[in-house]
N, C-alpha and C positions, 0 to 999 in steps of 0.2 A: 393394746400394748403401750400405746403412747400415753395413756392416762396412768399406768402403773409406774412408769419411770420416774416422774417427780415425786411420787410417794416413797419410792425406794430411796431416792437422794435425800429426802427429808429425814427418813428414818436413820439412814447411815450417819447424817450430820448430827442428829440428836444423840446417837450412840457414842460418836466421837466426843461430843461435848461432855457426856456423862463420865466416859472413862477418863477424859482430861481433868475434869474436876475432882475424880476420885484419887488420881495419882498425883495431882498437883500439891506441892508442899504448902502453898499459900492459897487457901480457898478463895480469898477475895480476888487475887490475880487471875486464878483459873476461871472464875465465873466471869470476869470481865473479858478475858481473852477468848473464851469459848462463845461469847455472845449470849450467855444466860442473862435474861433481863434482871435489872436491879429491882429491889422491893418497891421502889417508887413507881416503876412502870410495869410491875408484874400483874398478870391477869389472874382472875379467880380460877380459870380453867387450866392454868399452866401448872401441871402436875410436877414439873421439874424445878419449880421455884422453891427457894428456902422458906418463903412466907406462905407456902401452900397450906390451906385449912381444909382438912378432909371433911369435917362435918359440914362446913358451908358448901363444899363442892357437891357432897351427896344430896343435900337439900335442894340445891339448884337442879341437879341432874334428875331427882325424883320429880321435881315440879315441872321440868320441861319435857321429860320423856315418859312414855308409857312402859308398861311391863315388858313388851317385846323389845323396845329400845334399850331398857336396862339389861336385859339378858344379852343383847347384841354387844352392848358395851362391856359386859362382864367377860364375854368370850374373847373380845379383842384385847382387853387388858391381861387376861391370862396368857394369851399367846405372846404378847409383848414381854411379860415377865419371863416366860420360858425361853424366848430368844435372847433376852438379856443374860440370863443365867448361862446359856450355851456360849454366847460371845465371851463372857467373862472367864469361863472355864478354858476356851481356846486361847485367850490372851495369856492366861497364867501358864498354859503349857508351852506357848511359843516363847514367852520370856524365860522360862526355865531352861529350855534348849539353848537359848542364847547365852545364858549365864554359864552353863556347863561348857559351851564352846569357847567362851572368853577365858574361863579358868584353865583349860587345856592349853590355850595359846600363851598365856602368861608363864605357864610351867615350861614350855618349850623355850621361850625366850630366855628364861632364867638359866636353863641348862646350856644354851648356845653362847651366852655372854660370859659364862664362868671363866673361860680361858683367854678372854680378850685383853684383860689388863696385862698379863705377862707379855703377850705380843706387842702391845703398844709400848711397853717400857723397852723392849729389844729394839724396836724401830727407832725410838727416840735416841738410844745410844748410838746407833749407827749414823744417824743424821748429824749428831754432834761431832762424831769422829771425821765425817766428810767435811764438815765446815771447818774444823781445825786445820786439816791438811790443805784445804783450799786457801786459807789465810796464810799458811806458810809459803805456799807457791807464789802467791801475789806479793808477798814481802820480799822474797828472794829475787823476783823478776821485775820489781818496780823501777829500779835504776835503769836497767837495759831498755825497758819499754819506753820510758821518757826520752832516752837518747834516740831510739828508733823514730818516735813520733817527730822529734825535733828535726831529724835528717829528712823525713818525709815532707815536712813543711818546707824546708829549705829547697828540696828538689822541685817541688811544685812551683815555688817562687822563681827558681832559675828558669823553669820551663816558660813561665809567663813572660819573664824578662827576655828570654830568647825569642818567643813569639812576637814581642813588641819590636825587637831589633829586626826580625825577619819580615814584619808586616809590609814595609814598602815593596820588597821583592815579591811577596805573595800577591799584593795588589796588582803589580805590573804583570805577572803571569796571568792573573784572572782577566785583566784588560785585553791581553793578546788572544786569550782563548774565548773572550766574550762571555766569561762565566761571571756576569755581573752580580748574580744573586750571591755567590760565594764571596765576592769582594765586599758586598754590603754586609754580609754576615760577619766576616772577619773585622771589618772596621767598627761595626756596632759593638762587638765583643771587646774591643780594645778602648772604647771611649771612656769607661770608668777610670782606667789607668792614666790616660791622657788628661783627664779632668784633674786627677790628683797630682801627677808628677810631669805633666806635659811642659811646664815652664822651667823646669830644672834638669832632672836626669834625662828625660826622653824628649828633649826639645827638638833635636834633629830628626828623630824618628817621627815625631808628631808632624813636623813640617812636611816631610817626604810623604807621609801617609795622607796628609790633607791635599797635597798636590795630586797624588794618584786618585783619591776619591773625587777630586774636582774633574778629572778626566772621565771617571765613571759617570758622574752627573751629566756631563756634556754628551756623553755617548747615549745615555738613557733618554735625555731630552731629544737627541736626534731620532732615536727610534720612536719616541712618543709622537713626534710631529711628522714623521715620514709617512707619506701616503702609500708607499710600496710595502710597508710592513702590515702584517695582519692585525686585526683587532685584538686578538689574544696576546700577541707579542707587545703591543702598545699598552694593554692593560697590565701586563706583568712589569713593564717599565715604570708605569705609574705607581704600582705597589711599592717598588723598590725606591722610588723617589720619596714617596711618602714615609717610608721607614727612615730615610735620611733627613727627615724633617724639612723637606723641600715643599714650598707652597704649590700644591697641585689642584686646589679648588677651582682656579681659573681655567683648568683644562677640562672641567666637567662638560661644559657646553660643546666643546669641540668633539669630545669622545662620543657624546650622545648623537651629535650630528653625523658623525662617521658611521655609528652603528645604524642610524636610520637609512643612510645611503646603502648600507650593506644589504638591506632587505631586498632591494631590486636585484641583487645577485643570486637570490635564492629563487630559482625557477622550478616549477612542477611541470615537467614535460611528459608526454605519453611514454617516452623511453624509460623514465623514472618509474612508471607504474608497472611496467613489464618485469622490472627487477624483482627477484623473490623477496617477498615481504618478510620472510623469517630471519634475514640477515640484518641485524640492528647495528653493526659496526660502522663507524663513521666513514670507512673507505668503501662501503658497499655501493654507493652511488654518489654522484656529485651533489644531488639534493641533500642527502643525509650528511655528507661532509660539510657543506655550507651551513646547514642547520646546526650541526654540532659545534662548528666554530662560532656561530652566533650565540649559542646558549653558553659557551665557555666565556665569551666576552661579557654577557649579561651577568654571569656568576662573579667575574672579576670586578665588574663595575659595582655590583652590590657590596662587595668587600671595600672597594676604594670609596665609593660614595653611598653610604646607607640611605641618605635622604633622597636618592634618585630612584626609589622603588616605583613611584607613580609613573614617572616618565618610561621606565623599563616595562612596566605593565602595559602601557599604551602601545609601546613598540611591539610587544609580544602579540597584543590583540590585533594590531595592524598586519602582522605577518600571517597570523591564522586566517584573518578576513581575506587576505590576498590569496591564499592557498585555496580557500573555499570558492572564491570568485573564479579562479582558474578552473577548479573542479566543476563548477556549475556550467562554464562554457564548454568544457570537455565532454560532459555527459549529453549535451545537445546533439552531438554527432552520433552516428550509428556505432555503438559499442556493445560489447558482450557483457554479460553479468560479472564475469571475472574482472573486467576492467573497472567497473563501478566499485566492486569490492576492493580492488587494489588502490584506487585513488583515495577512497575513504580510509583505507587502512594506513596509507602513507601520511595522510593529514592527521589522523587520529594519533599515530605514533609521535608526530611533532607536538601535538597538544599534551601528551603524557610527558614528553621530555620537558616541555615548558613548565608543566605543573610541578615537576621535581625541583626546578630552580626557583620558580615563582608561584608557590602555592597560594599566595594571596590573590593572584590574578583570577582564580576560579574560571579558567577557560573551558571547563567541561560544560557548564551551562550555556556559555556563549557558543560553543562549538555545536551543541545540540541543536540550536535554532538554525545555525548555518547549514548543518548536515541535513536537517529536515527539508530545507530549501533545495539542496542539491538532489536529494531523493525525489522530491516533487518534480523538479525539472526533468529528471531522468524518466520517471514514469510517464509524464506528459509527452516527452520527446519520443518515447518508444510507441506510444499510440499514434502519435503524428506520423511516424515513419511507416507504421502499418497502414494508416490511411492513405499515404502516398503510394504504397505498393498496390493497394486495391485500385486506386485511381489509374495507375500506370497500366493495370491489366485491361482497362477500358481504352486508354488513350493510345497505347502502342499499336492497336489495330487501326485506329483512325489516322495515325501519323505516318504509317508506312505507305509505300507506293503501291498502286493497284488496290486501293481500298475497296473498290466495288466488288472484289472477289473474296472478301474476308469471310470467315466462317463465324456465325453467331454462336454455334455450338462450342467452338474453341474459345471464344470470348467468355462464355458462361462457365466453362470448365476451369479456365484460368481464374476467373473471379471467385468462384466457389472455393477453390483451393486456396486462393489468397486470403479469403475471409476465415475459413475454418482452420486451415493449418497455421496461418499467421496468428490467429487468436490462441490456439493451443500452444504454439511455440512461445509467444511472450508469457503465457501462463507458466510454462516450464521454466523460462528464465527468471520470472519473478519468484517461483518456488525455490530456485537455487539461492537467490538472495535472502529469502525468508529463512531458509535452513542455516544460513551462516550464523555462527555463534560468537563472532569475534568482534571486539571493539564496540563502536557506537551503534551498530545496527541492532543490537539486542535491546537497546533502549528506544529505538524507533520502530519496533516490531508492530505495535498497534497502529501507529500512524501509516506504516507501509501497507497494512491490510486495508485500511480506509482508503488510501490513495489508489490501490488496485481496483477496489470496487467502484470508487468514483470515477476512475479512469475508464473502465468499461462502460459505465453509464453515459459519460460524455463522449466516449468513442462512438457508440452506436447512434447517439444523437447527431454527432458531426457527420457519421456515415449517411444518415438519412438526408441531411442537408446536402451532402455531396451528390447523392443520387438525384435530388431535386435540381442541383446545379447541372448535371448532365442531361437531365430531361428537358431543360429549358423552361422551367416554370417561373423564372424571373428574368429581369432585364440583364442583370450582371452575368448570370449564367449564359444567356444568349450571346453576350459579347465574347465570353471566353470560348464557347463552343464554336462560334463563327470565326474566331481567331484560329482555330485549327485548319481552316480552309487554306490559309496562307501557307501552311506547312505541307500541302499536297493531299489532304484528306478530302474526300467527297462527302461533306457533312450531310447534304440533303439525302443521300442514299443511306448513309450509316445511321443517321439519327433515329428513324422509326425502329430499326432493328435494335439499337442500343437501348431504347426505352422498353422494348419487350424483354430484353435481357435483365434490365433493372427490375421489372415486375417479377420475373421468375426468381432472381437473386434475393429479392425481399422476402418472397415466400420461403426460400431455402434458409434464410437467416432466422425467420420466425420458427420454422419447424425443426431445424437440425442445429444450427450454430448456437443459438441462445440456450436451448436445453443442455447441450454439452458444457458450455462454459458455466452455466448456473450450477451444474453438478460439480465441476471442478472447483469453483469458488466456495461452494458449501463444504467441500472436503478439506481444502487446504488454506483458504483465505477468509475464515470466519472468526469472529471474536473481536474485531476492531471496536474500540470504545472511546476513541479520542473525540468524536463528534458529539457524544453524549447520548443518553437514552431518550431525551426528550425530542431529538431531531428525527427526521424521516430517515429510512435506511439509505445507505450509499448506493446500493445496487438493487433495482427493482426490475426483475426480468418481465413481470406481467406488463409493465408499462412499455417496455421496449417491444414486446411482442405486439402489443396493440398498435404501436407506431408503425411497425414494419408491415403488419397486416393491412393497415389503412394505406400506407405508401404503395404496397403491391397492388392493391385495387385501383389506386389513382393512376399508377403507371399503365396498368392493363387498359383502363378507360382512355388514357391519353394515347396509347398506341392505336386503339380502335378509332379514336377521333381523328388522329392524324391520317391514318389510311383512308378513312371515310371521306375526309375533306379533299384528299387528293383525287379520289374517284369522283367526288361530287363536282369538282372543276371540270372533269371530262364530260360528265352528264350535263352540266350547265352549258358548256360550250356547244354540245350537240343540239340542245333544244333552243338556244338563243341564236344560233347562226342562220338556219334556213327560215324561209317564209312558208309556214305551214298551210297557209290558205292556197298557195300555188304549188303545192308539192305534187310531183309526178308519181305515177303509179310505181309501186315497189318492183324492182327487178332482182334484188338480192338483199341479203342482210347487211345492214349498215356497218361501216368499219368501226364505229365507236364500240360495237360489241366486242371486237377483237381487243381494243384498248382496255375495255372493262375486264375482259377475261385475263388479259396479261397482268393487270394490277392484282387480281385475285390470286393468280398463279404465284406472284411474288409474295403475297401474304401467306399463302399455304406453304411455300418453301421456307419462310422464316419461322413460322409457328412449328413446323415439323422439326427444326433444329433445336427449339427451345422448350416447347410445351409437350406434355404427354398426350397420348391418344385417349379420347374418351369413347363413350357409347352413343349410338344414335338412338333417336326417340321420335315419336309422332310421325311414323311412316304414313305416307299418303295412300289412301285406297279410293277406289272408284265410287264407293258407297257413302263417303262422308258428306257429299254434297256441298263442299266448300269451294269448288272451282267454278269460275265463270267464263272460262275459255271455251272456244268452239271444240277443242280436241278432248276435253275432260268432261263435258256436260252435253250430251245429245240434244237435250231440250233447248239449250242455248244455241246450238248449231242451227237448229231448225228456225228459231226466231231470228237469228242474225242473217239467215239465208233469204229472208223475204225481200223481194225487190221493191216492195212499197216503202217509200220513205216514211210515211206516217206510221206504219207498223214498226219500222226499225226504231223510230224514236219512242214508241210506246213501250219497247222493251226496257227502257231506263227505269220506268216505273215498276215494271215486273222484277227487275233486278234488285231494286231496293226492297221490294216486298219479299223477295227470296232470301235476303240477308237476315230477315227476321227468324227464318226457320233453319238457318245453317247451324252446323255444329260450331260451338264457340271455340276459337283458336286463340291461345295466349301468344301474343306477338313478341313482346320483349320480356325475357326472363333474366334471372341473375347470371352474370357472367362468371364462368368457372375457368380454372387454369387448365384447359384442355384445348387441343387443336380445333375440334369442331365447334366448341362454344365461341371462340374468338372469330372464326371465319364466318360462322352463321350470324353473329351479331353485326359484323361488317356488311354482310350481304343484306340483312334486314334494314340497316340504316341507309344503305345506298338505295334500296328499293323505295324506302319512304321518301328520300330526297327526290328520286325519279318521279314518284307520284306528285310531289309538290311542284316540280318543274312542269309536269304535264298540265296542271291546273292553271298555270299562268299563260297558257297559249290557247289559240283556237285552231282547230285542224279541219281540213277538208277530208274527203273520203280517202284519198290516196295517203295523206298523212297518217290517218287513223290506221289504215292497213299496213303502213310501214312500221308503226309502233307495235301493232299486233304481231307482225312477222318477227321483229327483233326480240320481243318478250318471249314468244313461243320458242325461239332458238335458244334463249338463255335458260329455259326451264330444265333441260337435260343436264348440262354441265353444273348447274346449281345443285341438283339432286345428288351429284357425285361428291360434292365437298362439304355440304351442310349436314347438321344433325337433326334439325327440326324442319323436315320437309313440308309438313302441313302448313306451318306458318309462312314459309317461303312461297309456297304455291298460292296461298291466300294473298300475299302481298303482290305477286305477279299478276294475279287476277284483278287486284285493286287497281294496278296501273292501267290495265286494259279498260276497266270500267271507267276510270277517271278520264281516260282519253275519249272514250265513247261519249261521256258527259259533255266534253268540250268540243265535240265534232259536230259539224253542220249536217253531215250525211253519214251516220255511223253504220255503214254497211261493211261487214268483214269480208275478208277473202275466203274463197271456197277452200275446204280442207285439202282437195287434191293439189291446188296451187301452192298452198302452204307447205305441203309435204315436199313438192317438187323443189321449191326455193330452198328449203331447209336442207335437203339432200344435196343440192348443188353447193351449198356453203360448206357442208361437212366434207364433200369430196375435194373442194378447192383447199380446205384447211389441211386435209390429210396430205395432198400433194405438196403443199408448202412445207410442212413438217418433214416430209421425206427428202425434199431438196435440201433443206437446211442440215439434216443429219448426214446426208451424203457428202 
């Protein structure tokens, strides 16, 4: 189809050229106009040329083409001839119809115009009659009209004369009523007459009027230089003095200085923001009234001093800058979204008002940068206030009296609510601002979206730093935390629990808070492009999750280390105080066991308030062969019961050989956010510390038996609070083995004696607990 269109265009053009040449009265003109080539440039194959030679064309065609080509050319030429005949016939028919239509039209015109000459002659007669009568009327009334016009001119002249004679009295009345504008208008109107006849006919009137207008000038000067008068009144006085040709150029500096001082009177207070922004009348608020008065003065000064435009533009910019500085300080406080919208609306209305008077100032672009700074401060202040609220949820527990009875669960609940509800509330506030379609915020929409995303990124980064501050991971935080002790808080008791709260809160932020905030940001705060596509995204939830996951693990390890170090101090004091080579026979379980269990009980109480409960694993059975105590391994009881010292020492070798065939027990595993995992890890670390303390001393038989008794007593309460019983039993056995290795005579107590001493301790503990409860 695309190849046929050019052929049809060439064919149609060729046909038009032929028809034009046929109907053209001058063949030379038609051939030139239709584009038919001249004989000079005619081609041998150009069948439409006047110089076409049929014989030569046929010879060339026979020479170049075969029989099939000649037959094809014959068919094409026959088709062209037939088409031309058809086109010529259609053209004749169309022209014939047009000729018939034109003939009918001419006949109708002739019949319609036949009566027009008579009507035109009648109309001309009537026009001539009206003209003659009009001339008669003008001739008859000419004298009277001349007289009336003369009387009218005389009346006007008398009125002017009367006005000149009454001018001094009029000026006096204007002075009394302080209508100085009317006085100036009257005097200026009489000036042409005074110039022409003031030295002759109206000399007295001129002198009286000049005296009166001199009083007007003095009064106007008084208003112009009076500090009690408003800028608008002074500007009007300057306009009137200028109309009286009074030199007022020297007053320009004074008026500009006064206008600059008036900027200090334009205040943007919070009360102004609470006024309905829909009322744009000057009396709606003091701010609007003073701003309106300022702009009226600017408009007047533009009229009086056209060359003062630059100074006025600078003053207008100073006013807008001052308003934005006040707004920036205002948004640093805790305000609602409506307050931000209100302050921006008030300032933007001032900008629009100034643009009406000073369009050359182009304050819109200047205000856009200042407004972006205000919005930036608001967003940052909002996140800063949220960070303070979250910090207060921690500090309020530490600052109140009786801090040793605080509830970690209440602290965690308050903290989680502060983080989650606080984050969602500020997102709701930001969405109200984003949905506002008035004023300058429409132009700051993309910037605001970027600020919200950057704000959350920085907020979570600062929140992590704040958590590190509370955990005491640096010197500055230690100073601040210890500073709370001066306010009545028992920091030493509250601090480990607070670290545990921080660990669980970090996990809550990673698993709950960040996904919800990410979903809300994707739904309502996406599409910011001010930063550019080449920069990294403003809000990266994956990075924040990694930070808080790492922080939670650090806090959990820190809590375990703090509690372990406290218990290690008790264990160290226990093993460094006595002389183990002179230790007496054991009579009861040592009191350090009570301290040990009390610390573990405190840890259990804390983790129960914060962490969820997990599942127990690695339950100890009698067939696993991992115990080395006398109660859990009968073979060891028999070996340790030998009275021969040499045989008792030989059991050490047997013990080490037995370790090779024991079931392998994994001691330290990954710490999980469960009660059992944290308590088990603390117990494991304490037992490892106990084992190391034992290796630093040398024991006699009684010392070894005392350690044996204490460790066996700890076995039962440990099994009640730990999840990995096998590992804990293994570590308890390791303490006994380490003591035996450092003992000069490692002969253990007999099982009956051990049971008797342990039962005595249990009975004593039960009596003490009953006494305390009663």
